[in-house]
C-alpha positions as CSV (number, residue, x, y, z in Angstrom):
1,M,21.4,51.6,25.8
2,S,17.7,51.4,26.5
3,E,17.2,55.4,27.2
4,R,18.9,55.9,23.6
5,V,16.6,53.4,21.9
6,Q,13.5,54.7,23.5
7,M,14.7,58.3,22.5
8,I,14.8,57.0,18.8
9,C,11.7,55.8,19.1
10,E,9.9,59.0,20.4
11,H,11.8,60.9,17.8
12,I,10.6,58.5,14.9
13,N,7.0,58.4,15.9
14,G,7.1,62.2,16.5
15,M,5.9,61.9,19.9
16,G,8.6,63.6,22.0
17,G,8.5,67.1,19.9
18,S,11.7,68.5,18.5
19,V,15.3,67.6,19.2
20,S,15.5,70.1,21.6
21,D,12.8,69.0,23.4
22,L,13.8,65.1,23.8
23,A,17.2,66.4,24.7
24,L,15.6,68.1,27.7
25,V,13.4,65.2,28.9
26,Y,16.3,62.7,28.6
27,G,19.0,65.2,30.2
28,V,21.5,65.3,27.5
29,S,22.7,68.0,25.1
30,R,21.0,68.9,21.7
31,K,24.6,67.7,20.1
32,T,24.4,64.1,21.6
33,A,20.8,63.7,20.7
34,H,21.5,64.7,16.8
35,K,24.7,62.4,17.6
36,W,22.6,59.2,18.3
37,I,20.0,60.2,15.6
38,K,22.6,60.5,13.1
39,R,24.0,56.7,14.2
40,Y,20.6,55.3,13.9
41,E,19.8,56.5,10.7
42,A,23.4,55.4,9.3
43,G,23.3,52.0,10.8
44,S,20.3,51.1,12.5
45,W,19.8,49.8,16.1
46,E,23.4,48.2,16.4
47,A,24.9,52.0,16.0
48,L,23.7,52.8,19.1
49,R,26.1,50.3,21.3
50,D,29.1,51.8,23.2
51,G,32.4,51.6,21.0
52,S,35.6,51.0,22.2
53,R,37.7,53.7,23.9
54,A,40.9,52.3,22.9
55,R,43.4,54.5,21.0
56,R,43.3,53.5,17.7
57,T,46.6,54.2,17.1
58,H,49.7,53.9,19.5
59,P,53.2,55.2,18.9
60,N,54.7,52.6,20.5
61,A,52.6,49.5,19.1
62,V,55.1,46.8,17.8
63,S,54.7,46.5,13.9
64,P,53.1,43.6,12.1
65,E,56.4,42.8,10.7
66,V,57.9,42.2,14.0
67,V,55.0,40.1,15.1
68,K,55.2,38.1,12.2
69,K,58.9,37.4,12.5
70,V,58.3,36.8,16.2
71,L,55.7,34.0,15.3
72,E,57.7,32.7,12.6
73,W,60.6,31.9,14.8
74,R,58.5,30.4,17.4
75,E,57.1,28.2,14.8
76,R,60.9,27.1,13.8
77,K,61.6,26.7,17.5
78,P,58.6,25.7,19.6
79,L,60.7,24.8,22.7
80,W,62.2,28.6,22.8
81,G,60.2,30.8,24.9
82,A,60.6,34.8,24.9
83,P,64.2,35.4,25.9
84,K,65.7,33.7,23.1
85,L,63.5,34.8,20.7
86,R,63.9,38.2,21.6
87,Q,67.7,37.6,21.3
88,K,67.0,36.7,17.6
89,L,64.8,39.7,17.0
90,L,67.9,41.9,18.1
91,E,70.1,40.4,15.8
92,I,67.2,41.4,13.1
93,Y,66.0,44.9,14.5
94,P,68.9,46.1,16.7
95,E,67.4,49.3,16.6
96,G,63.6,49.0,17.4
97,C,63.8,45.7,19.2
98,P,60.4,44.9,21.5
99,A,61.2,44.2,25.1
100,E,61.1,40.5,26.4
101,S,58.0,41.3,28.0
102,T,56.2,42.4,25.0
103,V,57.3,39.3,23.0
104,S,56.2,37.4,25.8
105,A,52.9,39.3,25.1
106,I,52.9,38.3,21.7
107,L,52.9,34.8,22.3
108,K,50.5,34.6,24.9
109,R,48.0,36.9,22.6
110,H,48.5,33.9,20.3
111,G,48.4,31.1,22.6
112,L,51.8,30.0,22.4
113,T,53.0,29.9,25.6
114,R,53.3,27.0,28.2
115,I,52.5,26.6,31.8
116,L,55.5,25.0,33.7
117,S,54.9,23.2,36.7
118,R,56.5,25.0,39.9
119,A,60.0,23.8,40.4
120,R,61.2,22.5,43.8
121,H,63.8,24.1,46.0
122,A,67.2,21.9,45.6
123,T,68.3,20.6,48.9
124,P,71.7,22.4,49.3
125,T,74.7,19.7,49.4
126,R,76.4,19.7,52.4
127,D,79.9,19.1,50.7
128,P,79.6,21.3,47.7
129,L,81.3,19.9,44.3
130,R,84.1,22.3,42.5
131,H,82.6,25.2,40.6
132,A,83.8,25.3,37.2
133,Q,85.2,28.6,36.3
134,A,86.5,27.9,32.6
135,P,85.7,25.4,29.8
136,N,87.1,21.9,30.6
137,E,87.5,22.6,34.2
138,V,84.7,20.1,34.6
139,W,82.8,18.1,32.2
140,T,79.8,15.8,33.4
141,I,78.2,12.8,32.3
142,D,75.3,10.4,32.7
143,V,72.9,8.5,30.8
144,K,69.4,10.0,30.5
145,G,66.6,7.5,31.2
146,D,65.6,5.1,28.9
147,F,62.4,5.1,26.6
148,E,60.9,3.6,23.8
149,M,61.1,4.5,20.3
150,G,58.2,4.0,17.7
151,D,59.7,0.5,16.8
152,R,59.0,-0.3,20.6
153,V,62.9,-0.7,21.0
154,R,64.3,1.2,24.3
155,C,66.6,4.1,23.7
156,W,69.4,4.6,26.3
157,P,71.2,8.0,25.4
158,L,74.7,8.6,26.7
159,T,75.4,12.9,27.4
160,L,78.5,14.7,28.0
161,C,78.5,18.4,29.0
162,D,81.1,20.9,29.6
163,A,80.0,22.2,32.9
164,Y,81.1,25.7,32.4
165,S,80.2,26.8,28.8
166,R,76.9,24.0,28.8
167,Y,78.2,22.6,25.5
168,F,77.1,19.4,24.6
169,L,80.2,17.5,23.4
170,L,78.2,14.2,23.4
171,C,74.7,12.9,22.6
172,Q,74.8,9.3,21.5
173,A,72.1,6.8,21.7
174,Y,72.3,3.3,22.3
175,V,69.8,0.2,22.5
176,H,71.3,-1.2,25.3
177,P,72.8,0.3,28.5
178,P,76.1,1.6,27.5
179,G,79.0,-0.1,29.2
180,F,82.9,0.3,29.7
181,K,83.9,-0.3,25.9
182,S,81.1,1.6,24.3
183,T,81.4,4.6,26.2
184,Q,85.1,4.5,26.0
185,R,84.9,4.3,22.6
186,A,82.6,7.1,22.4
187,M,84.6,9.3,25.1
188,E,88.1,8.4,23.1
189,R,86.4,10.6,20.1
190,I,85.6,13.3,22.3
191,F,89.2,13.3,23.8
192,Q,91.0,13.4,20.3
193,E,88.7,15.9,18.6
194,L,88.5,18.0,22.0
195,G,91.1,17.1,24.3
196,M,91.0,16.1,27.7
197,P,88.9,17.8,31.0
198,A,90.5,18.2,34.6
199,A,87.6,16.4,36.1
200,I,84.8,14.4,35.3
201,R,81.7,14.7,37.1
202,S,78.9,11.6,37.3
203,D,76.4,9.7,39.1
204,N,76.8,6.5,41.4
205,G,75.0,4.1,38.6
206,T,77.2,2.2,36.0
207,P,79.4,2.3,34.0
208,F,80.7,5.2,35.9
209,A,80.7,4.1,40.1
210,S,80.6,0.7,41.2
211,C,80.2,-0.9,44.9
212,G,83.4,-1.9,44.9
213,L,86.7,-0.1,47.0
214,G,86.8,3.2,45.7
215,G,83.7,2.8,43.9
216,L,85.9,2.0,40.7
217,T,85.0,0.8,37.5
218,Q,87.0,0.0,34.5
219,L,85.6,3.3,33.2
220,S,86.8,5.4,35.8
221,A,90.0,3.4,36.5
222,W,90.8,4.4,32.8
223,W,90.1,8.0,33.6
224,V,92.5,8.2,36.7
225,R,95.3,6.6,34.5
226,L,94.0,9.6,32.2
227,G,95.1,12.0,35.0
228,I,91.5,13.1,35.5
229,R,90.0,13.8,38.8
230,L,86.8,11.9,39.6
231,E,83.7,13.8,41.0
232,R,80.3,11.9,42.2
233,I,77.3,13.5,43.6
234,E,76.1,12.0,46.5
235,P,73.3,9.3,45.9
236,G,69.8,10.5,45.3
237,H,71.1,14.2,44.7
238,P,70.8,14.8,41.2
239,E,70.3,18.7,41.9
240,Q,74.3,18.6,42.5
241,N,74.8,17.8,38.8
242,G,71.6,20.4,38.5
243,R,72.8,21.8,35.1
244,H,73.0,18.3,33.3
245,E,69.6,17.4,34.8
246,R,68.4,20.5,33.2
247,A,70.0,19.8,29.9
248,H,68.2,16.6,29.7
249,R,64.9,17.9,30.2
250,T,65.5,20.4,27.2
251,L,66.6,16.7,25.3
252,K,63.5,15.2,26.4
253,E,61.2,17.9,25.1
254,A,63.0,18.0,21.6
255,T,63.8,14.8,20.7
256,A,61.7,12.1,23.0
257,R,58.2,13.9,23.1
258,P,57.2,12.0,20.9
259,P,60.0,9.6,20.3
260,R,61.6,8.8,17.0
261,A,60.3,5.9,14.6
262,D,63.6,3.7,15.0
263,F,67.2,3.9,16.2
264,K,68.5,6.0,13.0
265,A,65.7,8.4,13.3
266,Q,66.3,9.1,16.8
267,Q,70.3,9.4,16.5
268,E,69.5,11.9,13.4
269,A,67.0,14.1,16.1
270,F,69.6,13.9,19.3
271,N,72.6,15.2,16.3
272,E,70.4,18.0,15.2
273,F,69.4,18.9,18.8
274,Q,73.5,18.7,19.8
275,R,73.9,21.3,16.7
276,E,71.0,23.7,17.9
277,Y,71.8,23.6,21.3
278,N,75.3,24.4,20.9
279,F,75.5,26.9,17.9
280,E,71.6,28.4,17.9
281,R,70.1,28.4,20.8
282,P,70.7,31.1,23.2
283,H,71.4,30.6,26.9
284,E,69.9,32.6,29.5
285,A,73.0,31.7,32.1
286,L,75.5,32.8,29.6
287,G,74.0,36.3,29.0
288,Q,72.1,35.2,25.7
289,K,75.3,33.2,24.1
290,T,75.3,30.3,23.0
291,P,77.7,27.7,24.2
292,A,79.9,27.3,21.3
293,H,80.4,31.1,21.5
294,I,81.9,30.3,25.3
295,Y,83.2,26.8,24.8
296,T,87.0,26.2,23.7
297,A,89.0,22.6,23.3
298,S,91.1,21.7,26.3
299,P,95.1,22.4,26.0
300,R,95.2,18.8,27.6
301,T,95.6,16.4,24.7
302,Y,94.7,12.6,24.5
303,P,97.9,10.3,24.3
304,P,97.7,7.8,21.6
305,K,99.0,5.3,24.2
306,L,97.7,4.9,27.8
307,P,100.7,6.1,30.1
308,E,102.8,4.2,32.3
309,Q,101.6,4.0,36.0
310,Q,103.4,6.6,38.3
311,G,106.1,5.2,40.6
312,Y,105.0,5.2,44.4
313,P,107.1,6.5,47.2
314,R,109.7,4.2,48.1
315,D,108.5,3.8,51.7
316,W,105.3,2.4,49.9
317,Q,104.5,-1.1,49.2
318,R,103.4,-1.6,45.2
319,R,101.2,-4.6,44.6
320,R,99.7,-5.8,41.5
321,V,96.1,-6.6,41.6
322,S,95.3,-10.1,40.2
323,S,92.7,-11.0,37.4
324,A,90.8,-11.9,40.4
325,G,91.0,-8.7,41.9
326,Q,93.2,-9.3,44.7
327,I,96.6,-8.8,46.4
328,S,98.9,-10.2,48.6
329,H,100.2,-8.6,51.8
330,C,102.0,-10.4,54.8
331,G,100.8,-13.4,53.8
332,Q,97.4,-12.5,53.5
333,K,95.0,-12.0,50.5
334,F,92.6,-9.6,50.5
335,R,90.0,-8.2,48.1
336,I,90.5,-4.7,46.1
337,N,88.4,-4.4,43.2
338,D,88.1,-6.1,39.9
339,A,88.0,-3.2,37.9
340,L,91.8,-2.7,39.0
341,A,92.7,-6.1,37.5
342,N,96.5,-6.2,36.3
343,Q,97.1,-3.0,37.7
344,D,99.4,-1.9,40.6
345,V,98.4,-0.1,43.7
346,G,100.4,1.4,46.5
347,L,99.9,0.8,50.4
348,K,101.2,3.9,52.0
349,P,102.4,3.2,55.9
350,V,100.3,5.3,58.3
351,G,100.4,3.6,61.3
352,E,101.3,0.2,63.4
353,G,99.7,-2.2,61.2
354,L,97.7,0.0,58.9
355,W,98.1,1.0,55.5
356,A,96.5,3.5,53.1
357,V,95.9,2.0,49.9
358,Y,96.6,3.8,46.3
359,F,95.4,3.6,43.0
360,E,97.6,6.4,41.4
361,H,97.0,9.8,43.0
362,L,93.3,8.3,44.5
363,Q,93.2,6.9,48.0
364,I,90.6,3.8,47.6
365,G,90.8,2.4,51.5
366,L,92.5,1.7,54.4
367,Y,94.0,-2.0,55.4
368,D,94.5,-3.1,58.7
369,E,96.7,-6.1,58.2
370,R,95.7,-7.0,62.2
371,Q,92.0,-7.7,61.1
372,G,92.9,-8.8,57.7
373,H,90.4,-6.8,55.7
374,V,90.5,-3.7,53.8
375,K,88.0,-0.7,55.4
376,A,86.2,1.0,52.3
377,L,86.3,5.1,52.5
378,P,83.2,6.8,53.1
379,R,84.0,8.8,49.8
380,L,86.3,10.2,47.5
381,A,88.2,13.0,49.0
382,D,91.6,14.6,49.5
383,P,94.1,12.3,51.3
384,K,94.9,14.5,53.8
385,T,91.0,15.0,54.4
386,I,90.4,11.2,54.5
387,E,93.6,10.4,57.2
388,E,92.1,13.4,59.3
389,D,88.8,11.5,59.0
390,Y,90.8,8.2,60.7
391,A,92.7,9.9,63.1
392,I,95.7,8.7,61.3
């Protein structure tokens, strides 16, 4: 730019002769020399700066209307990223919807992108849990980590999801850690409305599991009585319930950052989150469909009365568990599990002085009458696998 200024100065002062002479001295064409003189006369010294070489128009440019719609949706749904926002744009502009990368660029241009920490690779499990192939094959349940609400009261959210469709079945707030009765009441409402699953997957914490025989609690024993298969992840491996953990992260971002003022407001936030998550929010793993689009109620209806315990085979010994969690066999008393009080267990003869202990279809231990104690099983598994492990 300095040579342009010098050339214009010589032209103004009449020191460089004609425009042709100036052009020759500065090594430009007469047309270029006249262009810079006209620019100076029209806009003073600032007009001599280089202008943008970018095209003023672009045939594939996103219209201001579409940009406005992207920003409106982002304002309404601040936790939605480019894939979900584009899915909503497709409903409005099916023919001229911009690509996902374009939506992402619009968000970035307006400072609306979030930098997420790099995810750690999950540790592969040695014994994978059953993969859900349809709705209601596996439900996942958990108590999300508690947090303090605005009134300094702590909140424990109990969550229940369908593993296949990611449908949020329940998101209930409690001011104390949910126990057997409160969880049972909440699940009864879901069972009555949507039916029962084939299996329920949980971690090893209360009220889902215990240190007792079979890891059973009153809640999980109730599930077994209803014919629901138990699945438990390995201790210290939340990635085995990864879909549920990911849903918890979204729940936390939407409802606990910041937490609501009190219990009522927090439950209202959970209810609104559940509605939006199920019916509005597209899910990438579902082909940008909503969970409600995939989920259907279970054909397994909840019985009005808990079914009677199934009978055990004739060659088995049937025993009633006392209120102290014990049974008697061959003049000996041994402990089973307090959660099974007043319920029947079956003793299957599997060897000399050895009895496999069953609750309904579930083998929970191995009793050795010669040693007078019950050996706990290492995990919930198929009875044939357990008997092979113990070389029975």
